[in-house]
N, C-alpha and C positions, 0 to 999 in steps of 0.2 A: 311659916313661909308661904307665901302666895304662889299659886300655880298658874296665876294669870300672866301670859306673856306681855311684855311691855309693847306700847305702840311703837311706831317707828321712831319717835323722839325718845323712847326709854320710859314713859310714864305708863301706868296701867289704866289710863283713861283715853278715850279717843281724841285725836287732835281736833281742835277747833280752829281751822285755818282757811276755810272755804270763802270767806267773805259774803256768805248767804246761808241763813239757817237751814234751808231745805237741803242745800248741798252738804252741810255739816252732818245732817241727818243720815245722808248716804254714807258718810265717812265713819259711822258707828260700826261698820264692818270694814276690815281693812286686810291687806295682804301683809303678813309677817313671815318672814323666812320662807316665801313662796306659797304659804297656805292662807286661806281666808280665816280671819280670827274674828269672832262675834264678841264685841265688848259688852253687850247687854245680856246678862245672864238671869236678871230678876226684875220685878216691877220697881224695886228700889233703885236699880241701875238706871232705868229710863227716867225715873223721877229726878234722880240726881242730875242726869244729863240735861233734861228739860230746864231745871233750875240754873245750871251752868251757862246755858245759852239764852237765859232770860226769857224763857217761854212759859215759865211756871213761877208764881211768887215764891219767895223764900219762906213766906209765913203760911204757905198752902198746907191743907191737912195731909195726912198719909197718902200714899199713892193708892188709887183704887185697884181692885182685882182686875186681872186680864191686861193691865197696862203694857206688859212685856209683849204678850201675844199680839195685841192690837197695834202696838208700836212697830213691831216687826212687819205685820201685815201692811201698815201705812208706808213704812220705809220701802218696801219691795214695790208697792204700787207706784210710789213717787220715782223710784229708780227706773222703772220701765217707761214711765211717762217722759222723764228727763232724757233718757237714751233714745227714745223715738224722736222726741223734739230736736235733739242735737243731731240726729241723722236726717233731719228734714222731713221726717214722715208725719202724716197726719195723726193726732192723738185722739183717743176716745175718752172724753172727760167723765163718762157716766159713773164709774166706780169711785173716782175722787169726789164727785158731786154727791153721790150717796153718802160718802163718808162725812162730808161737810154738812149735810142735812142733819145729821145726828148731833152736830156741835152747836149747842144753843150758845149764843153770845148776843150782846147788845151793846150800843154805844152809851157811854155815860159822860156827862158834862162834869168835868173836874176844875176846880177853882184853884189857881196858882197865884199866890200873892204878887210875885214878881212879874210873870209874864201873862197873867190874865187867864181867862178860862180857855180850855181846850177839850177835845173829845178824846176818850180813850175807850177802846173796846174791851168790855169785861166778858170773861168766859166763865161759865160754870165749871166745876171741877169734880163732879160726883161720879161720872163715868169715865172710862178710859178714853173714849172718843172725845169727850168734852176736854180732858186733860191735854190730848194731842191736838185740839182744835187750833191753836195758834200756829203750829208748825205746818198743819195742813193748809191754812190760809196762806202762809208764807210760800208754800209750794205752788199753790194755785196762782199766786201773784207772779212767781217766777216763771210759770208756763205761760202766763197771759202776757206779761209785760217785759220779761227778761230778754236780753240780747244774747241769743245762743251762739254768737260768734265768740262771746267772751266766757261762755260755760265751757269748762274743759276739764279733762282728766289728766292727771299728772303724766309726764311723758317718760318717766323713768319706767323701765320694763318690769320692775319688780313692785310697782306701786299701783293701787286702784283708787286712790283718793281724788275726789272732785274738787274744784274750785271755781269761783267767778273771777276773772281777771279785771280787776279795777285799777291796774297800773296805768300809768299816764301813756306809755308807749303801746300798751295792750300786747306785750310780748312775753308775759309770764309763762313758763314752761313747766315749773315744778309746784308741787303742792307746797313746799317750802324750801328755800334755799338752804336752810340749816340742816334739813333732813335729805331729800333726794337731790337737790342741787349740789350739796356737798359730796353726796355718794357718786354722782356723775363726775364731779371734778377729780375725785380720787381715782376712779376707774380710768378717766383720760390721762391722768399723770402716770398711772402704772403701765398704760398702754404705750405712752411716748417713751417711758424709761426702758420698756422691754425691747423697743425697737432700737 
């Protein structure tokens, strides 16, 4: 029997619902029953998550050593930058840029019989930093080009998940209507019933 508490949705995996991979990275630690829960416990957990969010090829070799420690360090670095940017503060990109310098990648021309040629960025995967390069690049892109009016933290008081509001009206309040939106509706119903 697993001792891993489930995510807010009931699964033992972190939710992927942020509509941006860098924000999904932040959600690999979440509040469950009021306590922070770390979904990553091993290099294999980080590797599985990277594959799940399509930031690592399915046929990639085994995860490199120190992927867990490097992944957590990168996640917390990105969390700080996102929180500062969301608060309208000036960010210092030096540490993220240093991380990105370690991430060897190059463009590769790929021929597609139907759509013609296109460029694809290829990342090495030998070191932990190289494995995490795609998510670091996604975070840098979010910090540079993202609309931080649409980067939000779930409004449910017991939730710490982030998301990028891509709804047409830009009025999304919850990480997920099925999770926190429903919890809010139930709480409001109980409150009205008690009155």
